[in-house]
C-alpha positions as CSV (number, residue, x, y, z in Angstrom):
1,M,-23.4,71.3,26.3
2,S,-20.5,70.9,23.8
3,G,-19.7,74.5,24.3
4,W,-19.3,74.1,28.0
5,L,-17.0,71.1,27.4
6,I,-14.8,73.1,25.0
7,D,-14.8,76.0,27.4
8,G,-13.8,73.7,30.2
9,V,-10.9,72.2,28.1
10,E,-9.7,75.7,27.3
11,Q,-9.7,76.7,30.9
12,L,-7.7,73.6,31.9
13,N,-5.2,74.3,29.1
14,S,-4.9,78.0,29.7
15,D,-5.9,78.9,26.1
16,R,-6.9,77.5,22.7
17,R,-3.3,77.5,21.4
18,T,-2.0,75.3,24.3
19,A,-4.9,73.0,23.8
20,A,-4.1,72.7,20.1
21,E,-0.5,71.9,20.8
22,R,-1.4,69.3,23.3
23,S,-3.9,67.8,20.8
24,A,-1.1,67.6,18.1
25,L,1.2,66.0,20.7
26,G,-1.6,63.4,21.5
27,Q,-2.1,62.7,17.8
28,Y,1.7,62.1,17.4
29,F,1.7,59.6,20.2
30,G,-1.4,58.1,18.7
31,G,0.5,57.6,15.5
32,V,3.4,56.1,17.3
33,S,1.0,53.8,19.2
34,A,-0.4,52.7,15.9
35,V,3.1,51.9,14.6
36,F,3.9,49.9,17.7
37,S,0.5,48.1,17.5
38,G,1.3,47.2,13.9
39,L,4.8,45.9,14.9
40,A,3.2,43.8,17.7
41,L,0.8,42.3,15.3
42,L,3.6,41.6,12.8
43,L,5.7,39.9,15.6
44,L,2.6,37.9,16.6
45,V,2.1,36.6,13.0
46,V,5.9,35.8,12.8
47,A,5.7,33.9,16.1
48,L,2.7,31.9,15.0
49,L,4.4,31.0,11.7
50,Y,7.5,29.9,13.6
51,Q,5.4,27.9,16.0
52,Q,3.6,26.2,13.1
53,H,7.0,25.4,11.5
54,E,8.2,23.9,14.8
55,L,5.0,21.8,15.1
56,R,5.4,20.5,11.6
57,L,9.0,19.5,12.4
58,Q,7.9,17.8,15.6
59,R,5.2,15.8,13.7
60,Q,7.8,14.7,11.2
61,E,10.2,13.6,13.9
62,L,7.4,11.7,15.7
63,S,6.5,10.0,12.4
64,L,10.2,9.0,11.9
65,Q,10.3,7.6,15.5
66,R,7.1,5.6,14.8
67,E,8.7,4.1,11.7
68,E,11.9,3.3,13.6
69,L,9.8,1.6,16.3
70,A,7.9,-0.4,13.8
71,A,11.1,-1.5,12.0
72,S,12.7,-2.4,15.3
73,R,9.6,-4.4,16.3
74,D,9.7,-6.2,13.0
75,E,13.4,-6.9,13.4
76,L,12.8,-8.3,16.9
77,R,10.0,-10.6,15.5
78,R,12.2,-11.8,12.8
79,S,15.0,-12.5,15.2
80,A,12.7,-14.4,17.6
81,A,11.4,-16.5,14.6
82,S,15.0,-17.2,13.6
83,D,15.8,-18.3,17.1
84,M,12.8,-20.6,17.1
85,R,13.9,-22.1,13.7
86,S,17.4,-22.6,15.1
87,L,16.0,-24.4,18.1
88,H,13.9,-26.6,15.8
89,M,17.0,-27.4,13.7
90,Q,18.9,-28.4,16.9
91,L,16.0,-30.7,18.0
92,T,15.9,-32.2,14.5
93,Q,19.7,-32.8,14.6
94,M,19.4,-34.5,18.0
95,A,16.6,-36.7,16.7
96,M,18.7,-37.6,13.7
97,T,21.6,-38.8,15.8
98,D,19.6,-40.6,18.4
99,S,16.7,-42.9,17.3
100,A,15.4,-43.0,20.9
101,L,14.8,-39.2,20.7
102,A,13.3,-39.5,17.2
103,D,10.7,-41.9,18.8
104,V,9.5,-39.0,21.0
105,W,8.4,-37.0,18.0
106,N,6.7,-40.0,16.4
107,V,7.3,-38.6,13.0
108,F,7.6,-40.7,9.8
109,P,6.2,-43.9,11.2
110,G,7.1,-47.0,9.3
111,E,10.5,-45.7,8.2
112,S,13.7,-47.5,9.1
113,D,16.2,-45.7,11.2
114,S,18.2,-44.6,8.1
115,G,15.0,-43.7,6.3
116,R,13.8,-41.6,9.3
117,R,17.2,-39.8,9.4
118,Q,16.8,-39.0,5.7
119,M,13.3,-37.6,6.3
120,L,14.5,-35.5,9.2
121,F,17.4,-34.2,7.1
122,A,15.0,-33.4,4.3
123,N,12.9,-31.5,6.9
124,L,16.1,-29.6,8.0
125,T,16.7,-28.7,4.4
126,F,13.2,-27.4,3.8
127,N,13.5,-25.3,7.0
128,H,16.7,-23.9,5.7
129,F,14.8,-22.6,2.7
130,V,12.1,-21.2,5.0
131,L,14.7,-19.4,7.1
132,A,16.6,-18.1,4.0
133,Q,13.3,-16.8,2.5
134,S,12.2,-15.1,5.6
135,W,15.6,-13.2,5.7
136,G,15.3,-12.3,2.0
137,S,18.4,-14.4,1.1
138,F,16.6,-15.9,-2.0
139,S,14.6,-14.2,-4.7
140,E,11.5,-16.0,-5.8
141,T,13.3,-17.3,-8.9
142,E,16.2,-18.6,-6.9
143,L,13.8,-20.3,-4.5
144,L,12.0,-22.0,-7.4
145,V,15.3,-23.2,-8.9
146,N,16.3,-24.7,-5.6
147,A,12.9,-26.3,-5.1
148,H,13.2,-27.9,-8.6
149,S,16.6,-29.3,-7.6
150,M,15.4,-30.7,-4.3
151,L,12.2,-32.3,-5.7
152,R,14.3,-34.2,-8.2
153,S,15.6,-36.3,-5.3
154,P,13.4,-39.4,-4.7
155,I,14.1,-39.2,-1.0
156,F,13.1,-35.5,-0.8
157,R,10.0,-36.3,-2.9
158,R,9.1,-39.0,-0.4
159,Y,9.5,-36.6,2.4
160,W,7.4,-34.1,0.5
161,E,4.6,-36.5,-0.1
162,A,4.6,-37.5,3.6
163,T,4.4,-33.9,4.9
164,K,2.5,-31.9,2.2
165,G,-0.9,-32.6,3.9
166,R,0.2,-30.8,7.0
167,K,2.1,-28.1,5.2
168,S,-1.0,-27.3,3.0
169,Q,-2.9,-26.3,6.1
170,L,-0.3,-23.5,7.0
171,P,-1.4,-19.9,6.5
172,R,-0.3,-18.8,3.0
173,E,1.1,-15.5,4.4
174,S,3.4,-17.3,6.9
175,D,7.0,-17.9,5.9
176,E,6.6,-21.7,5.8
177,G,3.3,-21.3,3.9
178,R,4.9,-19.2,1.2
179,V,7.8,-21.6,0.7
180,F,5.4,-24.5,0.7
181,H,3.5,-22.9,-2.3
182,F,6.8,-22.3,-4.1
183,F,7.7,-26.0,-3.7
184,E,4.2,-27.0,-4.9
185,Q,4.7,-24.8,-7.9
186,A,8.0,-26.5,-8.6
187,L,6.5,-29.9,-8.2
188,A,3.7,-29.1,-10.7
189,D,6.3,-27.8,-13.1
190,L,8.3,-31.1,-12.8
191,D,5.2,-33.2,-13.2
192,R,4.2,-31.2,-16.4
193,R,7.7,-31.8,-17.8
194,A,7.6,-35.5,-16.9
195,H,4.1,-36.0,-18.4
196,P,3.5,-33.4,-21.1
197,P,-0.1,-33.1,-22.3
198,S,-0.8,-35.2,-25.4
199,T,-1.9,-33.4,-28.5
């Protein structure tokens, strides 16, 4: 069977020598084809590596965008909180100047007009520290120093005693809750100094 096939190939190619030349030519093109196949594989690997690098860069860029969005959202939240505090301060100032408006709030009952204005001013002062703390204007040490100073005032101390029950219910992680705990720490420090433990 194989002899017939060889004989048929020889007849198609005229003789054995022509068939051998054509066979060598085919092997040459086979080698060239192998080189091109190797180059194609190499180019495919390079393209995959480049694509992987591009995907890594895209992931990094998306991560940076997410961080910027989160920072922008936090900044908007802080700005909205600042606007709310500013509005609260304006309302407090209005109540300080007009006793009829102060009656709407029904705060600090039993205080005279001047006493109620003092309480409202003390409230404004406390909210100033809350706003400053939320914006990072004060370090913890600076906040404690200011709290010590404010709590030495008998009027502010009276305001503090009148409002600490409500303030103690605030979430500790809120801006006002954090400042409340600083003032409570300052109050405890002052009380320890005023009444040192007997030995």
